[in-house]
C-alpha positions as CSV (number, residue, x, y, z in Angstrom):
1,X,-56.9,92.0,33.0
2,X,-60.4,90.6,32.8
3,X,-60.7,86.8,32.3
4,X,-63.7,84.9,31.2
5,X,-65.1,82.0,33.3
6,X,-63.7,79.5,30.8
7,X,-60.1,81.0,31.2
8,X,-60.3,80.9,34.9
9,X,-61.4,77.2,34.8
10,X,-58.4,76.3,32.5
11,X,-56.0,78.1,34.9
12,X,-57.4,76.1,37.9
13,X,-57.0,72.8,36.0
14,X,-53.4,73.6,35.1
15,X,-52.6,74.5,38.8
16,X,-54.0,71.1,40.0
17,X,-52.0,69.3,37.4
18,X,-48.8,71.0,38.5
19,X,-49.5,70.2,42.2
20,X,-50.1,66.6,41.4
21,X,-46.9,66.3,39.5
22,X,-44.8,67.7,42.4
23,X,-46.4,65.3,44.8
24,X,-45.8,62.3,42.6
25,X,-42.1,63.3,42.3
26,X,-41.8,63.5,46.1
27,X,-43.4,60.1,46.6
28,X,-41.1,58.6,44.0
29,X,-38.0,59.9,45.7
30,X,-38.9,58.9,49.3
31,X,-38.2,55.1,48.9
32,X,-34.8,55.9,47.4
33,X,-33.8,57.8,50.5
34,X,-35.1,55.0,52.7
35,X,-33.0,52.5,50.7
36,X,-29.9,54.6,51.1
37,X,-30.4,54.7,54.9
38,X,-31.3,51.0,55.2
39,X,-28.7,48.2,55.0
40,X,-25.6,50.3,55.7
41,X,-27.1,51.9,58.8
42,X,-28.4,48.6,60.1
43,X,-24.9,46.9,59.7
44,X,-23.2,49.8,61.4
45,X,-25.7,49.7,64.3
46,X,-25.2,45.9,64.7
47,X,-21.4,46.3,64.8
48,X,-21.6,49.1,67.3
49,X,-23.9,47.0,69.5
50,X,-21.6,44.0,69.4
51,X,-18.6,46.2,70.3
52,X,-20.5,47.7,73.2
53,X,-21.5,44.2,74.4
54,X,-17.9,43.0,74.3
55,X,-16.7,46.1,76.1
56,X,-19.3,45.6,78.9
57,X,-18.3,41.9,79.2
58,X,-14.6,42.7,79.6
59,X,-15.4,45.4,82.1
60,X,-17.6,43.0,84.2
61,X,-14.8,40.2,84.0
62,X,-12.1,42.7,85.2
63,X,-14.4,43.9,88.0
64,X,-15.1,40.3,89.1
65,X,-11.4,39.4,89.2
66,X,-10.4,42.6,91.0
67,X,-13.1,42.2,93.7
68,X,-11.2,41.6,97.0
69,X,-12.0,38.7,99.3
70,X,-14.4,39.5,102.1
71,X,-13.4,38.8,105.7
72,X,-13.7,35.1,106.3
73,X,-14.7,34.4,102.7
74,X,-13.5,31.0,101.4
75,X,-13.5,29.6,97.9
76,X,-14.2,26.0,96.8
77,X,-11.5,25.2,94.2
78,X,-13.6,22.3,92.9
79,X,-16.5,24.6,91.9
80,X,-14.9,28.0,91.4
81,X,-14.5,29.6,88.0
82,X,-11.2,31.1,86.7
83,X,-12.5,34.6,87.6
84,X,-13.2,33.5,91.2
85,X,-9.8,31.7,91.6
86,X,-8.1,34.8,90.2
87,X,-9.2,36.7,93.3
88,X,-7.0,34.5,95.5
89,X,-3.7,36.1,96.6
90,X,-0.8,35.5,94.3
91,X,-3.0,33.7,91.8
92,X,-3.2,35.4,88.4
93,X,-5.2,34.6,85.3
94,X,-2.7,32.1,84.0
95,X,-2.4,30.2,87.3
96,X,-6.2,30.2,87.7
97,X,-6.5,28.6,84.2
98,X,-4.0,25.9,85.2
99,X,-5.9,25.0,88.4
100,X,-9.2,24.6,86.4
101,X,-7.4,22.5,83.7
102,X,-5.8,20.2,86.4
103,X,-9.2,19.8,88.0
104,X,-10.8,18.8,84.7
105,X,-8.0,16.3,83.9
106,X,-7.6,14.7,87.3
107,X,-10.8,15.2,89.2
108,X,-11.7,17.2,92.3
109,X,-9.1,18.3,94.8
110,X,-9.3,16.3,98.0
111,X,-6.6,18.1,100.1
112,X,-4.1,20.9,99.7
113,X,-1.6,18.2,98.7
114,X,-3.6,17.7,95.5
115,X,-3.5,21.5,94.8
116,X,0.3,21.3,95.3
117,X,0.4,19.0,92.2
118,X,-0.8,21.8,89.9
119,X,2.1,23.2,87.8
120,X,3.2,26.5,89.2
121,X,1.8,26.0,92.7
122,X,4.7,25.9,95.1
123,X,5.0,26.0,98.9
124,X,4.8,29.8,99.1
125,X,1.7,30.1,96.9
126,X,0.0,27.2,98.8
127,X,0.6,28.9,102.1
128,X,-0.9,32.2,100.8
129,X,-4.1,30.6,99.5
130,X,-4.7,27.9,102.1
131,X,-6.6,30.2,104.6
132,X,-9.0,31.1,101.8
133,X,-9.9,27.6,100.5
134,X,-12.4,25.0,101.6
135,X,-9.8,22.2,101.4
136,X,-8.6,20.0,104.2
137,X,-4.9,20.3,105.0
138,X,-2.5,17.7,103.5
139,X,-2.3,14.6,105.7
140,X,0.6,14.8,108.1
141,X,3.1,12.0,108.0
142,X,3.9,10.5,111.3
143,X,7.2,11.7,112.8
144,X,9.9,9.1,112.8
145,X,10.6,7.6,116.2
146,X,14.0,8.5,117.5
147,X,15.8,5.8,119.5
148,X,18.4,7.0,122.0
149,X,21.1,5.1,123.7
150,X,19.2,5.3,127.1
151,X,15.9,4.1,125.7
152,X,14.9,0.7,127.1
153,X,14.3,-2.0,124.6
154,X,10.8,-2.4,123.3
155,X,8.9,-5.5,124.1
156,X,7.8,-7.8,121.3
157,X,9.1,-8.2,117.7
158,X,10.0,-5.0,115.8
159,X,8.1,-4.6,112.5
160,X,10.8,-4.3,109.8
161,X,10.3,-3.8,106.1
162,X,10.4,-7.0,104.0
163,X,13.0,-5.5,101.6
164,X,16.4,-5.3,103.2
165,X,18.0,-3.2,100.4
166,X,16.8,0.4,101.1
167,X,18.1,1.5,97.7
168,X,16.1,-1.0,95.6
169,X,13.5,0.1,93.0
170,X,10.0,-0.6,94.3
171,X,7.2,-1.7,92.0
172,X,4.1,0.3,92.8
173,X,1.8,-2.4,91.4
174,X,3.3,-5.3,93.4
175,X,4.9,-3.8,96.5
176,X,3.5,-4.5,100.0
177,X,3.1,-1.9,102.6
178,X,6.4,-2.9,104.2
179,X,8.2,-2.6,100.9
180,X,6.7,0.8,100.3
181,X,8.0,2.0,103.7
182,X,11.5,1.6,102.4
183,X,11.0,4.6,100.2
184,X,12.1,8.0,101.5
185,X,9.3,10.0,103.2
186,X,6.8,7.1,103.0
187,X,5.6,6.1,106.5
188,X,2.9,3.6,107.5
189,X,0.1,6.0,106.7
190,X,1.2,6.9,103.2
191,X,2.1,3.3,102.4
192,X,-1.5,2.3,103.4
193,X,-2.9,5.1,101.1
194,X,-0.8,3.8,98.2
195,X,-2.2,0.3,98.7
196,X,-5.8,1.7,99.1
197,X,-5.5,3.7,95.9
198,X,-4.2,0.7,94.0
199,X,-7.1,-1.4,95.3
200,X,-9.7,1.1,94.3
201,X,-8.4,2.3,90.9
202,X,-6.4,-0.7,89.7
203,X,-2.7,-0.7,88.8
204,X,-0.6,2.4,88.4
205,X,-0.2,3.0,84.7
206,X,2.7,5.3,85.2
207,X,4.8,6.7,88.0
208,X,3.1,10.1,87.4
209,X,-0.2,8.7,88.9
210,X,1.5,8.5,92.2
211,X,0.6,12.2,92.6
212,X,-3.1,11.2,92.7
213,X,-2.6,9.3,96.0
214,X,-3.9,11.6,98.9
215,X,-0.9,13.1,100.7
216,X,1.6,12.7,97.9
217,X,2.2,16.0,96.2
218,X,4.4,16.9,93.3
219,X,7.5,17.3,95.5
220,X,7.2,13.9,97.1
221,X,6.5,12.2,93.7
222,X,9.6,13.9,92.3
223,X,11.7,12.6,95.2
224,X,10.3,9.1,94.8
225,X,10.6,8.9,91.0
226,X,14.1,7.3,90.9
227,X,13.1,4.7,93.4
228,X,9.8,3.5,91.9
229,X,8.4,2.0,88.8
230,X,5.0,0.9,87.5
231,X,5.0,-2.6,86.0
232,X,2.5,-3.5,83.2
């Protein structure tokens, strides 16, 4: 079919108009698709990233706790975290948490006797962790001197406690060293430490503070509890 130049021009104009309309519709629909993919996708991505971070943190924590002690490695219980303390033999997460809590409430550990004051730490656990800690051993109490029938009498006066009644209750805030020595398991060295602690820190506010004296652990304090008091 033959067309005139005018008809061909009209057809070209119509084709341009149709193309322009299709392009406008596509541009109009593009933002809607972006809006659908925007907030929901970002929220899901954020949640996934947070979950991934928590998983990685738990994995690192478990790996740090499970890392065995190297040969000769020693841990400072006054600076170690719960994760580091958990690496010690027979110390689990709960006991590690108790050690850190005791340290924060009572101050640094001075000897193994202080560590024995932590709830849950007994003689067997203390013996297991002692080789791996940077703590001095508990002060040894002097062995009592045994007098035999064949022993010659000692020259000079014998130092005797000032309190004759060995079953009397001793006031921690007023007792002398001689009076303290009437208590079971308290020799001259521990009596001197009780006096020194009282001089440095003031009066004992309760019998429980006796555990803070170097060399007096939880077991010794329990044994002494019926025999001592802390006057106001």
